[in-house]
N, C-alpha and C positions, 0 to 999 in steps of 0.2 A: 148669673152669679153676682154681678155688680151693676145696678142701674146707673146710667150716665148721671154724673153730678152728685151722687150720694156717697157718704163717707163709710157706708157699711156694705160688705158683701155677704151673701147668704148661701149656704149649702144645705141641701136637704137630701135625705135618703131614707128608704123604708127597709129595715133589716128584718129578716125572717127569724127572729129570736126574741125571747122575752126581755123586757126592759132591764131587769136586774143583771142578766148575762151581758148585755151590750155595755152597760155602765161599768161592770166589772172588767171587761176586756179593755175598755177605754182607759181605765185607771190602774191597770196591773202592769208594773214595769217589766215583768217577764213576757207579757203578751204584746206590748207596744211594738217591738222590732218586727213582729210578724205582719203588721198592717200599716204602720205609719210611713207615709211617703211612697214614692215609686219603688218597685221591686229591684231595680238596678242599683239602688243605693244600699249600703250597709248601715243599719241604724243601731245606735247604742244609746240606751237610757243611762245618763250619768247620774241624775238626781230625779226623784219623783216622790215628793212629800205631799201626798194628796190630803191636805187639810188647809183650812184658812191660814194664810201667812206662809204656807209651805212653798218651797221652790221646786221647779222642774227644769231640767236641762237635757237636751238631746243633741247628739252629734251624728251626722250622716257623712259617709265617705262615698265618693263616686269611684268608678273603676280606674280612673287616671290618678287617683290619690288626692283629689280635691276634697276639702273639708267644709261642711256647712254646719253651723251651730245655731241652735234655737234655745230660748230660755224664757222663763216667766215666773210669776208668783200667783198662787191660787188665792182667790178672794172669797168665793162661795163654793162650798162643797156640800151638796144636799142629795145624797144617794137615794134612789137611783135616777133622779130626774133632772138635776141641774149641776153644772160645773162652770164656774166663771174664773178666768185667769187672764193675766197679761200675756202677750205674745211678742217676742222680740227676736228678730233674725240677726245673727252675728254680723252679717254683711251690711246691715243698716241699723246700728245700735241706737240711733236717736229716733227711730220710728216705732215706738211702742204702741201696740194695738191692744184692744180688749176683746177677748174671745168669750162668747157665751154659748155653751153647749146645752141643748135641751133634749131630753129623752122622754118620749111620750108613749105610753102603752096603747097599742091599737090591737085589741084582741091578744093573740099570741105573738104579735109582731111589735116592733119599736120604730116609731117615727123619730128620726134624728133631725134636728134643725140647729145649724151652727151659724152664728153671726160674728163677723169680725168687724169691729168698729175702729176706724183709723182717726188720727187727730187732724189730718189734712188730706185733701184730695191728691196732692202730690205723693203722699205716702201710699195711699191706696193704689194710685196709678203705677207707682214703682213696683209694688207687689204684683199687680196684674201683668206688668211688662215682663216678669220672669216666666211667663207662660205657665203659671201655677194651676190653671184650670184642669189640664189633663192629669196632673199629679194629684190634685184633690179628688178627681173622679176615680183614679186608680186606688187611692187610699180607701175610699168608701168600698170599692169592690174587694179589696184585700181584707178589710174588716168583715165583710159579708162572708167571704170564703173561710176565714178563721172561725167564725161563728158556726158555719156549716160543719166544719171538721170537728169542732168541739161539742157538737150536740149529742 
C-alpha cells in the first residue's frame, strides 16, 4: 500500500462491473454509505458536489458514538475514468492529501487505482498508523458487493 519513504500510497482493485457503473456508484451520494469505510461504522454523506470546485463531506459514527469527519474539494471530474480531490480527515485538519482515483475498463470489468499523495512523510505515517489498510480493503470489498447486488 505504501512503499517505505514515499509520499504516496496506492490502492488497486478489479471490480466485476463496467467502468460507468463503478464510477456512478463512487460518485452517487445515495450509494456511498453502502460501501465507504468499514461496515461497523454508520456513514452519512453530508455534501457531495461532484464537479470541479465542488465540495464533499462525510461523517462516520462508530457504535460507541465516536464521530469521524472527512472532507475535500473536487479538482478534476472526468466521468467515467478520473476523479481528483483533496482529502482531509477531521482529526488531522492540517494534513490535506490529494486523492487521484482512476477507473480503467478491462473488458466488462473495471480496474480501480487510487493514489493518495501526502505533503509530508509524517502525514502519511500518521494515516497508516490508524491501521487504515484493513478498512481500505473492506471498502473495496463492500463496493464489489454493492456492484454485484445492483447488476
